[in-house]
C-alpha positions as CSV (number, residue, x, y, z in Angstrom):
1,S,0.2,0.0,0.1
2,G,2.8,1.8,0.3
3,V,6.5,2.4,-0.7
4,R,9.9,3.7,1.1
5,F,12.2,6.3,-0.2
6,M,15.5,5.4,1.7
7,G,17.6,8.6,1.7
8,S,16.3,12.1,1.7
9,K,15.2,14.7,-1.6
10,A,18.9,15.4,-2.4
11,A,19.4,11.5,-2.6
12,V,16.0,10.5,-4.3
13,S,14.5,13.6,-5.9
14,N,10.5,14.5,-6.2
15,A,11.1,13.9,-9.8
16,V,12.1,10.4,-9.4
17,R,9.8,9.6,-6.5
18,I,6.6,11.3,-9.2
19,D,7.8,8.5,-11.7
20,V,8.4,5.5,-9.5
21,L,4.8,6.1,-8.0
22,S,3.2,7.0,-11.2
23,S,4.4,3.6,-12.4
24,L,2.7,1.7,-9.2
25,G,-0.3,3.3,-10.4
26,M,0.5,5.0,-6.9
27,A,-0.3,9.1,-5.6
28,P,3.2,10.4,-5.8
29,V,1.8,11.8,-1.6
30,A,4.3,11.1,1.7
31,N,2.8,10.9,5.0
32,A,4.9,13.8,7.2
33,D,4.7,12.3,10.8
34,Y,4.0,14.4,13.6
35,D,4.8,13.5,17.3
36,I,1.8,16.1,19.2
37,S,-2.3,15.4,18.8
38,L,-4.2,17.2,16.1
39,S,-6.5,19.1,19.7
40,E,-3.0,19.5,21.9
41,M,-2.0,21.7,18.1
42,A,-5.0,23.0,17.8
43,N,-4.6,24.2,21.3
44,R,-1.7,25.8,21.2
45,E,-2.8,27.8,18.4
46,M,-5.5,28.8,20.5
47,E,-2.7,30.3,23.2
48,A,-0.6,31.8,20.2
49,N,-3.5,33.8,18.8
50,Q,-6.4,33.6,21.1
51,N,-8.5,36.2,18.2
52,L,-8.9,32.4,16.7
53,I,-12.3,30.7,16.4
54,Y,-11.9,26.9,17.9
55,D,-14.4,25.4,14.7
56,E,-12.7,27.7,12.1
57,L,-9.1,27.1,13.4
58,I,-9.8,23.1,13.7
59,Y,-11.0,22.5,10.7
60,Y,-7.9,23.9,9.1
61,L,-5.7,22.8,10.7
62,D,-7.4,18.4,10.7
63,P,-5.9,17.3,7.0
64,S,-8.6,15.0,6.9
65,N,-10.7,17.6,6.0
66,F,-9.1,17.4,2.5
67,T,-8.6,14.9,-0.3
68,I,-6.2,13.9,-3.2
69,G,-8.1,15.8,-6.2
70,E,-10.4,18.6,-4.0
71,D,-8.6,22.0,-5.0
72,E,-7.7,22.7,-1.7
73,F,-5.5,19.4,-1.0
74,Y,-2.6,21.7,-2.8
75,Q,-1.7,22.6,0.2
76,F,0.7,19.5,0.4
77,A,2.5,20.2,-2.4
78,D,6.1,20.6,-1.9
79,I,7.3,24.1,-3.2
80,S,10.6,24.1,-2.6
81,D,12.1,22.1,-5.8
82,G,11.9,25.3,-8.2
83,Y,10.7,26.2,-11.9
84,S,8.3,22.6,-12.5
85,G,9.2,23.1,-16.9
86,Q,4.8,22.3,-16.3
87,M,3.9,26.1,-17.0
88,T,5.9,28.6,-20.1
89,A,5.5,32.1,-19.5
90,E,2.6,32.1,-21.8
91,D,1.0,29.9,-19.8
92,L,0.8,31.9,-16.7
93,D,-0.2,35.1,-18.9
94,A,-2.9,33.6,-20.3
95,F,-4.2,32.3,-16.2
96,I,-3.9,35.9,-15.4
97,N,-5.4,38.0,-18.3
98,D,-8.3,35.6,-18.1
99,M,-8.9,36.5,-13.6
100,V,-7.7,39.7,-13.4
101,S,-10.7,41.4,-14.6
102,Y,-13.3,41.4,-12.4
103,S,-10.7,42.9,-10.1
104,E,-10.0,45.5,-12.0
105,S,-13.9,46.6,-12.7
106,R,-13.0,46.4,-8.8
107,Y,-11.0,48.5,-8.4
108,G,-11.0,51.2,-11.8
109,V,-7.1,49.6,-12.3
110,R,-5.1,47.7,-14.3
111,S,-3.8,44.8,-12.4
112,N,0.2,45.1,-12.6
113,L,0.6,41.3,-12.3
114,R,-0.3,41.0,-16.8
115,G,3.1,40.5,-18.1
116,M,4.4,39.3,-15.6
117,G,4.5,35.7,-16.5
118,A,8.0,35.3,-17.7
119,V,9.5,37.3,-13.6
120,F,7.0,34.2,-11.8
121,I,9.4,31.6,-13.8
122,Q,12.8,34.0,-13.4
123,A,11.3,33.6,-10.2
124,A,10.6,30.3,-9.6
125,Q,14.1,29.8,-11.2
126,A,16.5,31.5,-9.3
127,Y,14.9,31.4,-5.7
128,N,13.9,27.1,-5.8
129,V,10.4,28.0,-5.2
130,N,7.0,26.4,-7.4
131,E,6.3,29.1,-10.3
132,V,2.2,28.7,-10.1
133,Y,2.2,28.6,-5.9
134,L,4.5,32.3,-6.8
135,L,1.8,33.8,-8.8
136,S,-1.3,31.8,-7.0
137,H,0.0,34.1,-3.5
138,A,0.5,37.3,-5.0
139,A,-2.8,36.5,-7.0
140,L,-4.8,36.3,-3.1
141,E,-2.6,38.4,-0.9
142,S,-2.7,41.6,-3.5
143,A,-6.2,41.3,-5.4
144,W,-5.0,39.9,-7.8
145,G,-2.2,43.2,-8.6
146,C,-4.7,45.4,-8.3
147,S,-4.7,46.4,-4.5
148,A,-3.4,50.1,-3.2
149,L,-0.2,48.0,-2.4
150,A,-0.1,46.3,-5.6
151,Q,-0.4,49.0,-7.4
152,G,2.7,51.2,-5.4
153,S,-0.6,53.3,-4.7
154,I,0.1,54.4,-1.2
155,A,0.7,57.8,0.2
156,G,4.1,57.9,0.9
157,Y,5.7,55.5,-0.6
158,E,4.2,56.5,-4.4
159,G,6.0,53.3,-6.3
160,Y,6.5,50.9,-4.2
161,Y,5.3,47.9,-4.5
162,N,4.3,44.4,-3.2
163,F,2.0,41.7,-3.9
164,F,3.0,39.4,-1.0
165,G,2.1,41.4,1.9
166,I,5.4,40.6,3.7
167,G,5.5,43.4,6.7
168,A,1.7,44.1,6.2
169,Y,0.8,43.5,9.6
170,D,-2.5,43.3,10.5
171,S,-2.4,46.6,12.8
172,D,-1.7,48.7,9.4
173,P,-1.1,46.4,6.5
174,N,-0.8,49.1,4.3
175,N,1.7,51.1,5.4
176,G,3.6,48.4,6.6
177,G,3.8,46.3,3.1
178,A,4.5,49.9,1.7
179,A,7.3,50.6,4.4
180,L,9.2,47.1,3.8
181,A,8.3,47.7,0.0
182,K,10.6,51.0,0.7
183,I,13.3,49.8,2.4
184,Q,13.4,46.8,0.4
185,K,14.0,48.8,-3.2
186,W,10.6,46.8,-4.7
187,D,10.6,49.8,-7.5
188,S,8.9,48.1,-10.0
189,P,6.2,44.9,-9.7
190,G,9.3,43.0,-11.6
191,K,11.3,43.8,-8.1
192,A,8.7,43.5,-6.2
193,I,8.2,39.7,-7.2
194,L,11.4,38.8,-7.5
195,G,12.8,40.2,-4.4
196,A,9.7,38.9,-2.4
197,A,10.7,35.3,-4.1
198,E,13.9,35.9,-2.2
199,W,12.3,36.8,1.1
200,I,9.6,33.9,1.2
201,S,12.5,31.1,0.0
202,K,15.3,32.3,2.9
203,N,12.9,32.7,5.6
204,Y,9.9,30.1,5.2
205,I,10.0,27.7,2.4
206,N,13.7,26.7,1.7
207,S,15.0,27.9,5.2
208,S,18.7,27.4,6.1
209,S,18.4,28.3,9.6
210,R,15.0,26.5,10.5
211,S,13.5,23.4,9.8
212,A,12.3,24.4,6.2
213,Q,8.3,24.8,5.6
214,N,8.5,23.5,2.5
215,T,4.9,23.6,2.0
216,L,1.7,26.0,2.9
217,Y,0.4,24.1,5.4
218,K,3.3,24.5,6.9
219,M,4.4,28.0,5.9
220,K,1.2,28.9,7.9
221,W,0.7,26.3,10.6
222,D,4.0,26.5,12.3
223,V,4.1,22.2,13.3
224,A,7.7,22.1,13.2
225,S,7.8,24.9,16.6
226,V,5.6,22.3,18.8
227,D,6.4,18.7,17.2
228,G,7.9,16.9,20.1
229,N,8.3,20.2,22.0
230,P,6.2,20.3,25.1
231,G,6.7,23.6,25.1
232,G,7.2,25.1,22.0
233,T,4.6,27.6,20.4
234,P,3.2,28.3,17.1
235,W,4.7,31.1,15.6
236,H,7.0,30.9,12.3
237,Q,3.8,31.5,10.8
238,Y,2.8,33.7,7.4
239,A,0.3,34.7,7.8
240,T,-2.5,35.0,10.6
241,S,-6.0,33.4,8.6
242,P,-6.8,29.6,9.3
243,S,-7.8,29.8,5.4
244,W,-5.0,31.0,4.4
245,A,-3.3,28.0,2.8
246,S,-6.0,26.8,1.0
247,G,-7.0,29.4,-0.7
248,I,-3.8,29.9,-2.2
249,A,-4.2,25.8,-2.5
250,S,-6.8,27.1,-4.6
251,V,-6.1,29.0,-6.7
252,M,-3.3,26.2,-7.6
253,A,-5.7,24.5,-8.9
254,S,-7.7,26.7,-11.0
255,C,-4.2,28.2,-12.5
256,Y,-3.1,24.3,-12.9
257,S,-7.1,22.9,-14.1
258,F,-6.8,26.2,-16.8
259,A,-3.6,24.4,-18.4
260,G,-4.7,21.1,-18.1
261,L,-3.0,19.5,-15.6
262,N,-4.0,18.6,-11.9
263,Q,-3.0,17.2,-9.0
264,F,-1.1,14.0,-10.3
265,T,0.5,15.4,-14.0
266,C,1.2,18.9,-12.5
267,G,5.0,17.1,-11.7
268,L,4.0,18.0,-8.0
269,Y,4.8,15.8,-5.4
270,Y,3.0,15.9,-2.1
271,E,4.0,15.9,2.3
272,Y,0.4,14.9,4.1
273,P,0.3,15.3,7.9
274,R,-0.6,12.7,10.5
275,F,-0.7,13.7,13.8
276,S,0.3,11.2,16.6
């Protein structure tokens, strides 16, 4: 019912694992076992953020609520392998053009994601982050490139762009995100995408200073800080919203579907969490 690969990704790459599992008619999913129960993880999250609603928290935290084949299962995809080669710049641009009209009409601007397909691929290649994830994350955080942060129109920070909400703390998202963009010198949409990809890769997806958070699920739920650690507190989490990972996963599903790909054909490998 399963296959065990003896070695890390450096020894047996995700591509090889996918080929082996596909030849056996099996889904490219590996189990990630944690030495903490689901209820204890939920309790730690509630202690860390008392503004959370427990029923909503436990729904999004519980992996059993998401099944392979469903859009939200992309939150378990390993997004640390860089450019997949499955999507061209033209594919990404076509998807962007198909999706931005509503936000453009709502905000009364032209999306700054238009024409950025090649930049997302460049960022994926440079910083070992999946290109469809990068686009989907940017789309979700920036209202498809139409928010004030994505337009570079925050008063006092005009001409500085931020598509990923980096530095946009809940108490003051616009000024916080724009201030960081100015510090980072993200003075064009292209620089903002490349700079954010580098920042996210270094601090989360391919971190060398802590356990890599190489899936959306692990970026949202900092299981590494509490796994086997009775006094640990989940703190290194990209966003506060419990549905953050599922939301980006749903955009990824739409992007792959637009290109005629699915979870079995898009070249991604999945890490499915299992609590004790």
